[in-house]
C-alpha positions in Angstrom: -16.0 11.1 -40.1 -13.9 12.8 -37.1 -10.2 13.9 -37.9 -7.9 14.7 -35.2 -4.0 16.2 -35.8 -1.3 16.1 -33.2 1.6 14.2 -31.9 0.6 10.5 -31.9 1.8 7.7 -29.4 2.4 3.8 -30.5 4.4 2.0 -28.6 6.9 1.9 -31.3 7.2 5.5 -31.8 5.9 9.5 -31.0 5.3 11.0 -34.7 2.8 14.1 -36.2 0.3 12.5 -37.4 -3.9 13.0 -39.1 -6.1 10.7 -37.7 -9.4 9.8 -39.7 -12.5 8.0 -37.7 -15.2 7.0 -39.4 -18.9 7.1 -38.6 -19.0 3.5 -36.8 -15.9 4.8 -34.6 -13.5 2.7 -35.8 -10.0 4.4 -37.3 -10.2 4.3 -41.2 -6.8 6.1 -41.9 -3.7 7.4 -40.6 -1.9 9.7 -42.4 0.3 13.2 -42.5 -1.1 16.5 -41.0 -3.0 18.9 -43.6 -4.2 21.3 -41.4 -7.6 21.1 -42.2 -8.6 18.4 -39.1 -11.5 19.1 -36.8 -9.3 19.1 -33.7 -5.4 19.9 -33.8 -3.4 19.5 -31.1 0.1 21.2 -30.6 1.7 19.9 -27.7 -0.4 17.5 -26.4 -0.3 13.8 -26.7 -2.5 11.8 -28.5 -2.8 8.1 -26.5 -4.4 4.9 -28.1 -7.6 5.2 -25.3 -6.4 4.5 -21.8 -8.0 0.8 -20.3 -8.8 0.6 -16.5 -8.7 -3.6 -15.9 -9.8 -2.7 -12.2 -13.2 -0.8 -11.6 -15.9 -1.4 -8.9 -19.2 0.2 -10.0 -20.7 -0.9 -7.7 -24.2 -1.7 -9.9 -25.7 -4.9 -9.9 -29.5 -6.8 -10.5 -30.1 -5.5 -6.4 -29.3 -1.8 -7.1 -28.7 -1.9 -3.6 -25.1 -0.1 -4.3 -25.8 2.2 -6.8 -26.1 5.7 -4.5 -22.2 4.9 -4.3 -21.9 4.5 -8.5 -23.5 3.3 -10.9 -22.7 2.2 -14.8 -24.2 5.9 -15.9 -21.5 7.7 -13.5 -18.6 5.0 -13.4 -18.8 5.8 -17.4 -18.8 9.7 -17.0 -16.1 9.6 -14.6 -14.2 7.3 -16.6 -14.0 9.7 -19.5 -13.5 12.8 -16.9 -9.9 10.4 -16.2 -9.2 9.7 -19.7 -10.5 5.9 -19.6 -12.4 4.6 -22.7 -12.9 1.0 -21.4 -12.9 -1.2 -17.7 -13.4 -4.3 -16.8 -15.4 -4.6 -13.5 -15.6 -6.3 -10.6 -17.9 -9.3 -9.5 -17.8 -8.6 -5.9 -21.8 -7.3 -5.4 -24.5 -7.9 -3.4 -25.7 -9.8 -6.4 -22.2 -11.5 -7.9 -22.1 -12.9 -11.4 -20.9 -16.1 -11.1 -23.2 -18.4 -13.8 -24.5 -17.5 -17.1 -27.7 -16.0 -16.2 -26.4 -13.8 -13.1 -23.9 -12.7 -15.8 -26.1 -11.7 -18.6 -27.9 -9.7 -16.0 -25.5 -7.5 -15.1 -23.8 -7.3 -18.3 -27.4 -5.4 -20.0 -26.6 -3.2 -17.1 -23.2 -2.0 -18.4 -25.2 -1.0 -22.1 -25.7 2.4 -20.2 -22.3 3.0 -19.8 -20.6 5.4 -22.1 -17.5 3.1 -22.7 -17.3 -0.3 -23.2 -17.2 -2.3 -19.9 -15.8 -5.8 -19.2 -17.0 -8.1 -16.4 -15.2 -10.4 -14.7 -16.8 -13.3 -13.1 -16.9 -14.1 -9.8 -15.3 -17.4 -8.4 -16.5 -18.4 -5.3 -16.3 -22.0 -3.3 -19.3 -23.5 -5.2 -19.1 -21.8 -8.6 -18.2 -23.3 -12.3 -17.2 -22.0 -15.6 -19.4 -19.7 -17.6 -20.2 -21.4 -20.7 -18.5 -18.1 -22.7 -16.0 -16.9 -23.0 -14.9 -14.0 -19.5 -12.5 -13.0 -17.3 -12.8 -14.5 -13.5 -12.0 -13.0 -10.7 -11.2 -14.8 -6.8 -10.7 -12.9 -3.9 -8.4 -15.3 -1.7 -9.9 -13.4 1.7 -12.2 -11.4 2.7 -12.5 -8.1 1.7 -15.5 -5.7 0.5 -18.2 -8.4 -0.2 -19.1 -11.9 0.5 -17.2 -13.3 -2.7 -14.1 -14.8 -0.7 -12.2 -18.0 0.6 -11.7 -18.9 3.8 -8.6 -21.6 3.2 -5.8 -22.2 0.7 -7.8 -26.0 0.6 -11.2 -24.1 -0.4 -10.1 -22.3 -3.0 -7.6 -25.1 -4.2 -10.8 -27.1 -4.6 -12.5 -24.4 -6.3 -10.0 -23.5 -9.1 -9.8 -27.4 -9.9 -12.3 -26.5 -12.3 -11.1 -23.4 -14.1 -8.8 -25.5 -15.3 -7.4 -23.2 -18.3 -9.1 -20.1 -17.7 -8.0 -16.5 -17.0 -8.3 -15.8 -13.6 -7.2 -12.3 -11.6 -6.4 -12.5 -8.1 -6.8 -10.6 -4.9 -3.4 -11.8 -3.4 -4.2 -11.7 1.3 -3.6 -14.8 2.5 -6.7 -15.6 4.8 -5.0 -17.7 7.4 -2.4 -14.5 7.9 -5.5 -12.2 8.0 -7.1 -14.2 11.0 -3.6 -14.3 12.6 -3.3 -10.1 12.6 -7.3 -9.0 13.2 -6.3 -7.8 16.5 -3.7 -5.1 15.3 -4.3 -1.6 16.1 -4.5 -0.3 12.5 -5.9 -1.7 9.5 -2.2 -1.4 8.0 -1.0 -4.1 10.8 -4.1 -6.2 10.2 -3.5 -6.6 6.6 0.6 -6.5 6.7 2.6 -6.9 3.8 3.2 -10.7 4.6 -0.2 -11.5 3.6 -0.2 -10.3 0.2 3.2 -11.7 -0.6 2.5 -15.2 0.9 -0.5 -15.5 -0.9 1.3 -14.4 -4.3 3.8 -17.3 -3.7 0.2 -19.9 -3.3 -1.2 -17.5 -6.6 1.5 -18.8 -8.9 1.9 -22.3 -8.1 -2.0 -22.4 -8.6 -1.7 -20.5 -12.1 1.1 -22.9 -13.1 -0.6 -26.0 -11.5 -4.2 -25.2 -13.4 -2.8 -23.8 -16.6 -4.4 -20.7 -15.6 -3.9 -17.5 -17.5 -2.9 -15.2 -14.1 -3.0 -11.7 -13.3 -2.5 -10.4 -10.1 -4.3 -7.3 -8.6 -3.5 -4.1 -6.9 0.3 -5.8 -5.6 1.7 -3.3 -2.9 5.1 -4.6 -2.0 8.1 -4.7 -4.4 8.8 -8.3 -2.4 6.0 -9.8 -4.3 7.0 -8.2 -7.7 10.2 -10.1 -7.9 8.5 -13.2 -7.1 6.0 -12.5 -10.3 9.3 -11.3 -11.9 11.2 -14.9 -11.3 7.8 -16.6 -12.0 7.8 -15.2 -15.7 11.4 -16.0 -16.2 10.0 -19.6 -15.6 7.3 -19.5 -17.9 4.4 -19.1 -15.8 1.7 -17.0 -17.4 1.2 -13.9 -15.0 0.7 -10.3 -15.3 0.3 -7.7 -12.4 -1.3 -4.5 -11.7 -0.2 -2.2 -9.8 -2.3 1.4 -8.5 -2.4 5.4 -8.4 -2.3 5.1 -4.6 0.6 2.5 -3.8 2.4 4.5 -6.0 1.6 8.1 -5.0 1.2 7.3 -1.2 3.3 5.5 2.0 1.8 5.3 5.5 4.7 8.1 6.6 1.9 10.3 4.7 -1.3 9.3 5.9 -1.4 11.7 8.9 -4.2 11.5 11.2 -6.8 10.9 8.7 -6.6 6.7 8.2 -9.9 5.8 7.6 -10.4 8.0 4.8 -6.8 6.0 3.3 -8.3 2.7 4.3 -8.0 0.3 1.3 -7.0 -3.6 0.6 -4.5 -4.1 0.4 -3.3 -1.3 2.5 -1.1 1.4 1.8 2.5 0.6 2.9 5.0 1.7 5.5 8.3 2.6 3.4 9.2 5.1 0.7 11.7 2.7 -0.7 9.0 0.1 -1.3 6.7 3.2 -3.3 9.7 3.9 -5.3 10.6 0.6 -6.4 7.0 -0.1 -7.4 7.2 3.1 -9.5 10.5 1.6 -10.5 9.0 -1.6 -11.4 6.3 0.1 -13.9 8.1 1.9 -16.0 10.9 -0.4 -16.6 7.8 -2.7 -17.6 7.9 -5.4 -14.9 4.6 -4.4 -13.9 2.0 -4.9 -16.9 -0.6 -2.3 -15.5 -1.6 0.8 -14.0 -5.2 0.0 -13.0 -7.1 2.1 -9.9 -8.7 -0.5 -8.3 -11.4 2.7 -7.9 -13.8 1.4 -5.2 -16.5 4.2 -4.5 -17.8 4.3 -0.7 -19.5 7.5 0.6 -17.2 9.7 3.0 -19.5 8.6 6.1 -19.0 4.7 5.1 -15.5 5.9 5.2 -15.4 7.3 8.6 -17.1 3.8 9.5 -13.6 2.1 8.4 -15.0 0.7 4.7 -12.0 0.0 2.5 -12.2 1.4 -0.9 -10.8 4.4 -2.7 -11.8 6.4 -6.3 -9.4 7.1 -8.9 -11.1 7.4 -12.3 -11.7 10.6 -12.7 -7.6 11.5 -11.8 -6.5 8.4 -14.2 -4.9 11.2 -16.1 -4.0 14.0 -14.3 -2.0 10.8 -12.1 -0.7 9.9 -15.8 1.3 13.7 -16.1 2.6 13.1 -12.3 4.6 9.8 -13.6 5.3 11.8 -16.7 6.6 14.9 -15.1 7.9 13.7 -11.6 8.9 10.4 -12.6 10.1 10.7 -16.0 8.3 8.1 -17.8 8.1 8.4 -21.2 5.1 8.5 -23.5 5.8 5.2 -25.1 6.0 4.1 -21.5 2.5 5.4 -20.5 1.3 3.9 -23.3 2.2 0.0 -22.8 0.7 0.3 -19.5 -2.5 2.3 -20.1 -3.0 1.5 -23.2 -1.7 -1.7 -24.9 -1.4 -4.0 -22.4 -4.3 -3.7 -20.6 -5.7 -3.7 -24.5 -3.9 -6.9 -25.2 -5.8 -8.1 -22.1 -9.2 -6.3 -22.9 -9.2 -8.0 -26.5 -9.3 -11.6 -25.8 -13.2 -11.0 -24.8 -14.8 -8.2 -26.9 -14.9 -7.7 -30.9 -13.6 -4.7 -31.7 -9.3 -4.2 -31.5 -8.4 -1.5 -28.5 -4.4 -0.6 -27.7 -3.0 0.9 -31.3 -3.6 4.4 -33.1 -4.1 1.8 -36.3 -6.8 1.5 -38.9 -9.1 -0.8 -38.2 -8.7 -0.3 -34.4 -11.1 1.6 -31.9 -11.2 5.2 -32.4 -10.9 5.8 -28.8 -8.4 8.1 -27.6 -6.7 9.9 -24.6 -5.5 13.2 -25.2 -3.4 14.8 -22.7 -1.5 18.6 -22.1 1.4 17.2 -19.9 1.8 21.5 -19.2 -1.9 21.8 -18.2 -1.8 21.8 -14.2 -5.1 20.6 -12.4 -5.9 21.2 -9.0 -8.1 18.1 -7.8 -11.3 19.3 -6.3 -14.9 18.0 -5.8 -16.7 20.6 -8.5 -14.6 18.8 -11.2 -15.5 14.8 -9.8 -17.4 13.1 -11.7 -17.8 10.1 -9.5 -21.1 9.6 -7.8 -19.6 9.5 -4.3 -18.2 13.0 -4.9 -14.5 12.7 -3.3 -10.9 11.6 -4.3 -7.7 11.0 -1.9 -6.4 13.5 -4.5 -8.1 16.5 -3.2 -6.3 19.7 -2.8 -3.3 18.3 -5.2 -1.8 19.9 -8.0 -1.1 17.3 -11.0 1.3 19.0 -13.3 -0.9 18.2 -16.5 -4.5 16.8 -17.4 -6.8 15.4 -20.1 -8.3 18.1 -22.5 -10.1 15.4 -24.2 -11.2 11.7 -24.4 -12.7 10.1 -27.4 -14.9 7.4 -27.6 -15.6 5.2 -30.6 -15.4 8.9 -32.3 -17.6 10.6 -30.2 -15.6 13.4 -28.8 -15.5 14.8 -24.9 -13.8 18.5 -24.2 -12.7 19.1 -21.1 
């Protein structure tokens, strides 16, 4: 049995208590502190383990992308950043698009130190799987071959997925085609591509009774459309990434290729701050990284994708210190809401520090600064956009089903 005492964060309150985790990795008791626990934390916060709903771990049955990341190294990077479970994207060389390919890839996830949930891919000729899984659809070209080139082909495909749980990468393919000659990556993938795609995604979610999620929304205009849809009873939620909260186009400088990502870093500081405010207020449901590792050499050639798993917990400290997020606001977007998504598809329950829930925890010292350097990263590609930056706090321990990882 593992015992931990400290400041426990749940959505309803922060309180000082004692957590007992049994040998099966489940919390079997929450009680008063006794002073004799295995680990006693004073000022740190003990959160229900953080869950990242948007990760590209790269490994599939072809193993052609393993040099960038695999399920072992993605799990190590996750633990490094205080992430105890993640949902993984399907745009692989061999995508999981049917029961056989999904099961084959799912077998690879077993080597990860953290829980991994796979999205199945939706393409022009795919059909729903037999079991209950989440799906991902790329509305326009991104990294990989699993995408659509027109609205009509997308709608034809989604007709078969009525009532399913579908996450949308919202960039309109027709706008991307119109803008493909732009001088910068940002101009080739303008805000209107995302905004128009969100409009269409919301139509499809309503029309086909989907449980919808909009991934990595980068525009406050898009967020407002999603907020309006929620008030009209449309079943939709939305993610935002660390890079869209931390950076805007005025900060890119001369090294634009390293910052390249889909959707791109947006132009204005006002948009970025509005996204932060929407995350704090609860209008945005999840902080999800879109961790998408590539080598530095690939980045120099103009491929899109950034790494974030290693720095998830430190970024949380930045939100807390710089933007006055409360522990409960952090718990909502990093633990409870993502757990509500995850728990639909797995046996055990995440998202609360409560008897009967998984004994996976994220423990952060908000007053222990960390400088991001290559040597502290666990991602296989070995770099971070945050290198050289000092975050005001850091993860001091990650607990995964009762197993401790001390930093």
